N, C-alpha and C positions, 0 to 999 in steps of 0.2 A: 812225376818226370819218368817213363819209361819207353819200353822198346818189344812191341811183339813179336820184331821180322827174327828171322832164324840169324843166327847168332848175335842175340841182344846180349845186355848186360852193359857192363862201364864204357867199354871199349866203341858200343853202337852208339853214346851219344855225341851230340856235337858239342862241340867246344864250350857254347854260353850254355846249354844245360849242364857240363860239368861245373862251369864256375858258379852258376846257382847253387846248383848242391853243395860245393865248396862253400858260399860265403854262407849260404843257409845254417849248415852244422858250426861254421866259424861262429856267427853270433849266436845260435843256442849254446855254444862252449860260454859266450863273453857273459851271456843271459845267467847262466849258472854261478857264475865266478862274480858278478857285479850286480844282480837286481833280482834274482831269485828270489827273494824275501818280498818284494813289492806283490807276488801272488797272491801272498797270503795278507797284503794290506788291502781291506775293502776300500777305504778313499781311494788307492792308486786303482783298484778295479773298475770303481764308478768312474772314475776321470777318465781311463781308458775307454771305457763302455761310452762317455759321451763324445769321445773322439771318435770312435769310429759310427757313433750312430747319429751324431750331431756335426760333428767339426768337417769331419771327410766328406760328408755328403752336401753341405754348404759349400764347403772349397769345390768341388767338382763343379756344382751350380752356378757357382762365381764364373766361371771358366765358360760354361753353356747359356747362361744370362747373359753375358758380356759381347759373345760370339753371334748370337741371336738380334741381342740389340743393334749391332754394329751392322746386319744384314744377312750376315748365314743362319739359315734354317736346319743345316745339316746337325746340329745336338737335340733342336727339337725333332725332326725326323726321327732320328735313334733313341728318342724317349728320355736323352740326358737331361731335359728343359724340367727337373724336378729333386724336389729335395727328399724323396723316397729311398731310403739308405739301401733298399734292395738294387735300385738302377746302378749303384758307382759303388759298392763294397765290392774289394779283392778279395779273396780268401785270406792271401799267402802275408797281404800290405796290413788287412787288419788283425792275426794274430801277432806278427812284430809288432805292434802298437802295443797289445797286453804285454809281451817279451820284453822291449828296450825300448820302446817310449819313442819311436817311430816308426813310420812307415807309409804306405799309397794306397790310393782307390783305385779304381777303374781311370783311364786319361780319356777325357774327353776329347772326340774327333770333332774337326771344322776346316773350312775351306777360306783360307785368306783371301781368296783369289773372286769369292761371294760377297765382300763386303762394301761397302759402301765411302771408303775414306783410304788412305794411303795404306797398303797392307803390311809395310813395316811398323807403321804405327798402330795398327790394328793386332798384329802379333804381339807389341808390347802389353797393349792395354787388356788382351784378351789373359795374357803370360802370368800377370801380375794381380789380376782379380782373385786369384784362389788363393796367394800367399796372404795379400792383406784382408782377404776374410779372414783367416789364422790367426792374424794381427788385432783384427778387432775383437774377435773371440776373446782374446787375450785381454783386450783392454778392458770390455765389459767385466770378465771374472776379477780383474785389478779393482773395479769402481766395486763391485759388490764385495769381495773381500776387503777394502778400505772402510767399507760405509760402517765396518760393524754391524749389519745386520743377520751376519752369520758368523758368530762367536762361539760355536762349540768345536772341540777338536778333530772331530770326522768330518765334517761341514768345511771349516778352513783348509784340511790337507787334501780333500778333492778339490776345492777353487784352485790352490795354490798349484797341484799338480795337472787339473787343467789348463793353468794360464804357461806353465813352465812347458808341456806338452805344446801347446799352439804355437807360443813363440818359436819351441825347435823346428815346429813343420814351417813355420814362415823364414827362417834363417836356412835348412835345409834344402829346401825348393827352390831357393836362389840361388842355389850354387850353380854357376856356368855351364853346366856340362851335362848333356841329352842324357835320358831323358826327362830332366828338371825344369822348373819351368822359368829359372835363370837361364837357361841355354836359349830359350828363346830369344829373351831381351836382348843378348848378348849376340845371337847373329842377326836380330833385325838392326842394331847400332853399329854391326861393323861395313863398312863402304864394299860395293862390288858384290861380286857373287862370292856368296859363302858354302857354294855345295860339297866342294870338296873336304873341307874343314869339318861339315856337318857330319860327313860319311864318316870320317876319321874319329872324330870324338864319339859319333852314335858307337861305333865298333868297338869303342875300350870304356863306354863311359861309365858302364858299372862297376869296372875296377876300378877307372878313376876313383868314384864315389866310396868304394867299400875302403880303397887304402885310406882315404882321408877319415873314413868311421875308424878305422883300427888303429891308424899311423900317425894321423893328426888332427885328433876329436877336436883341440884346441880352436881348429878352424870353423869349427860350429858353435861350441859350447862357450867360449870367450864372449862372442856376437849375442847367444841367446845369453848369456847371463846379464850382460850387459843391458840388452832391452827389458828384461825381466827387473833390473834394478831400477830402469828410469820410469817401467810403468810405475810400480810402487811408489817412486817418488813423485811422480806426477799427480795419483791421488792423494 
């Protein structure tokens, strides 16, 4: 982010741009002190690559496919009804997967007015399709790991990291704060007009999300670890 207008520099940035730059800087510091060693771990790098090139595209494809199945062709028109990673990858979100273990892809745009059912129910179905895909991928990974077919150290580490990141993405995306998928579920379940609440949460959504990450990580990590343990106990 930068400005090429006269008087450019830090003061020329918008508040949201300043927030994003500050947060990315904080994430980099966090990574250096907590996860820097992961970049030297081939199993972690392979798992992160699998998330970026397989899990995230499937997550967004699930959103798109659900919306199209319900009657809205917007994702198809915009070229998002595909598992081609190029259509879905967001560079910053992809880099963060490698650095801190979570990130994002380009959001799928769709129009609830075009679907053939109640828009609120449709919004819930489209919203949860992506996170449930991550949960399903984690389940498949747990089945493979539990089957004993992969019994070498690097392969086991790869699968465990793949499972953990997918579950983390499931939990992270279900936080009911814009722009995450959980917010669409929240607004669909609330009665009456939610426009004002939606606008307020959208304005401070990223601040809330990163406040959770830095100051209350257990909101994410406790359910993540619980689900991972449950997956292994099931298989």
